Each structure stands twice: as C-alpha cells, then as structure tokens.
N, C-alpha and C positions, 0 to 999 in steps of 0.2 A: 563162635564158630560150633563148639562141641556142645551146645544145644539142637545147634540143627540138624545131627546126621543122626541122633536117635529117634527123630522127630520123619524122617522124610522115611523110612519101610513103612511107619504107623500112615503115615499120608498114603502113600502108593498103594496099602494094601486097603483103605475108605474107601481110594478109587477104584478099585478092583469091585468092591461089596458094589457101588454106586450102580457100576456099569456092569453086574449081575442083575441089580433090580433090575434096571432098562429094561429088560430081557424078560422081566415077565407081565410089564407092560401092555396092551393090547401094540400091536403093530398099527403102526399111519395108514389106518384104512384109504382107501379109496374114492367112496362115495358112487354112489350109482351115478352110470355113466348118460347122462341125457341126450337126447337125440333129434336132430334138427336138422329143415332144411335151407334152403340156399337158396340168397339174391343178390348177385353180384352190384355195388349201383359205382361203374365204373367214372361218372361222375360226381358225385358225392351229393345229387340232389335230387334226391327222392326222401319223402315225409313219412310219418307214421299216416297221414290221412291218404296219400298215394300208396301206400303198402296194405293197410285194411282194404283195397276195394281193388287188388288184384286176386284175381281165380287162383288155386292149386298149384296150378300147372306151370305158374312164374316162377315157383319153388322149387329146385333141383335135389334132390336128393344124394348125398355126398358123407363119408365115415367120417373122413379126417378132411377139414377146408381152411386152405389155406388164405392168407389175405398178403397182403403189401402189394409195394411199388415193381417186386420182382415179378410178379404174374400178371401184373399190369392194373391192378385196380387198386384200390387203400381202403376202401370201406365195402362193407357186407352187412346185409338183413340176415338175419338168419330165423326163421319158422319154428320156437319148441314145441315137440313134439314130447307124450310121454312122461308128462312132470313128476306126475303122482304126488306124492305123500311131500314132496321137495319144500322144506323151508326158504333153504338159502340155496344159492346158486353160483357154483365158485368158477371160476375159468380159469383155465390154462394156455398160456406163459405170462405175465404182468404184459398188460398190454396197454396202447396209448389213453382209448378212451372207450367205452362200453357204456350203452344206456338200454337199460331194460324200460318195454314196455308192457305195462297191465292192463286190465279192466275190473274194476274192485265190484263189486255188486252192482245194485241196482244204477249207481253214477257210470253220468254220462264222462265220454272221453276217457285218455290215460293219462296213467299215474307214470312218471317216469321214477327211475333210480337208476344212478348212475355211479361207476366205479374208475381206477386207472391211472395212469403215472400222471395225464393231464391236469385231470382231477383234484382240486385243491382236496387235504385231508376232511377241513371243514362240513365239504358237499359230499363228501359218501356218507354212504347210508350204512356200512357197515365199516369200523375201523379195525381193520385186520391186515395181517403181514400178505394175506392171500387176496386175492382179486375175488372177491363176495357181495352178492346183492342178493337184497332181500325179497322172496316171495311171500305179501300180505295174507295172511286171515282172509278167506273169501274173496280170493284172486279167482276169474277164469281162469282155469289151467287148461284148459283148450284152446286160448287163442292167447300166447306170447310171443313178444317180440323182440330181438335183440340188436341192436346195431353197432356195427363194432368200424371204429375207425382208428388204423394202425398202418404208419406208412414204410414200414419195413414188414419183411417177410418174415410170416410165423406160420406156426401150424394148431391153432384151435380145440383143445377142449373142453369140455363139460360137463359138470359130476353135480349131483344135488346130495343135499342133505339135510338133514332135519336141524334143526336149534341144537337139540345135547347132541349130539353125532357132530357136528361144524364145533362145535366150543372142548370136546372134548380132544378131536382131531389139533385144533390149535393149544393144548394145554400139554398134549405128548410131542409134541412139534418143540415145543417151548424145553422142555423138557429134557430133550434129545440134544436140543441147543446150549442147555447151561451143563449140559455132562458133559458134553464133547468141547466146548470153549475150559472149564473147570480142569478136563483130562489135558489140554495142550497147555494149559499155566500151571500145574502140577508138574507137569512131565519134566517143562522145558526151565521152569522160575523156580522151582522147590531145593 
C-alpha cells in the first residue's frame, strides 16, 4: 500500500500531459458535405434499373432528409451531387442498411457497395466504426445513387473524405477514446 501513494501523483501528472498532447492533435474534422436529391420509396419496390430511368424532377432537393416509419416510409433513394474528389462516403448516423450504386469506367451495369448494422462485417467494403462506403477510382462522379433502408426515424447526413483524411480522422478518434478510457480508469481505479 505504501508504494501506491507515491505513484498516484505521478500517474495523475502523466494523464494531464497526455490530455494536453491531445489538444495539439488536429480536431476531428467533419469532412465535406455531400449534397443529394431524394426520392422516397414508400413501398420499397423500386430497383436501380427503375431509378436510372427516372427524370431529375423525380428527385427532390432537401438539405436534411429523414427516413423511418415515423415519417411514413422506410426506404429512400438519394442521387448524390457534388461528390468531387471524395474517396470515402461517410453516413451519419448509424443506419440499418445503405447500398451505394456507382458506374466504373466503361464497365456496363452498376457496382454495389454496402454498409450498415444489418450487413455482416465480412460483407462491408470498409471495416470501420463509422458507416463508410468506398468510391472507387474511375467511378462516374456525376451519376451515383445511395439506397437507404431504415425502419426507425433518423436524419441522414453525408460527408465526403479522401482516403488519407478518413484514416487520419479514424486514428484521431481512436486516440481520443483511448485517452478518455485511460483517464476514467486512472481517475477511479488508481
């Protein structure tokens, strides 16, 4: 017991130094907002082949879109606009199922990328604590669709990242969570 008392102040000082070093890390960035237009799929029976033949007027411009049973539907189609140099598309909050449809190069048809709580981790294209989908090199950045299936009411936001920005954001998030865990552990158990 006598050894614990001199160690405690040293550990508290070490935790404070670690906390100050977190302040020097770049803040968790938000990424770039990705704009979209919305088509509500009330009956959940619209396919990508139906979507690609719809005129632009079938999609409504909305700043924030909500999906879920409280709003009368559980599925949305989003036509992504202004994707730019985005390599990773982050969805907020956590969703049950999201499928990104993109055309790559001169390959006919659509490539599909999935994420969500209802998607097995082995089937996700990016294994991350964040809901994220890849946008492959050579993708047609003017024609992308995202289908969202969500039975509970949520408001959806999309953020675009380059690959290195997304990795840096994940790393900073991990360090902050480890520091907070260490602080709580050190404060209450040392």
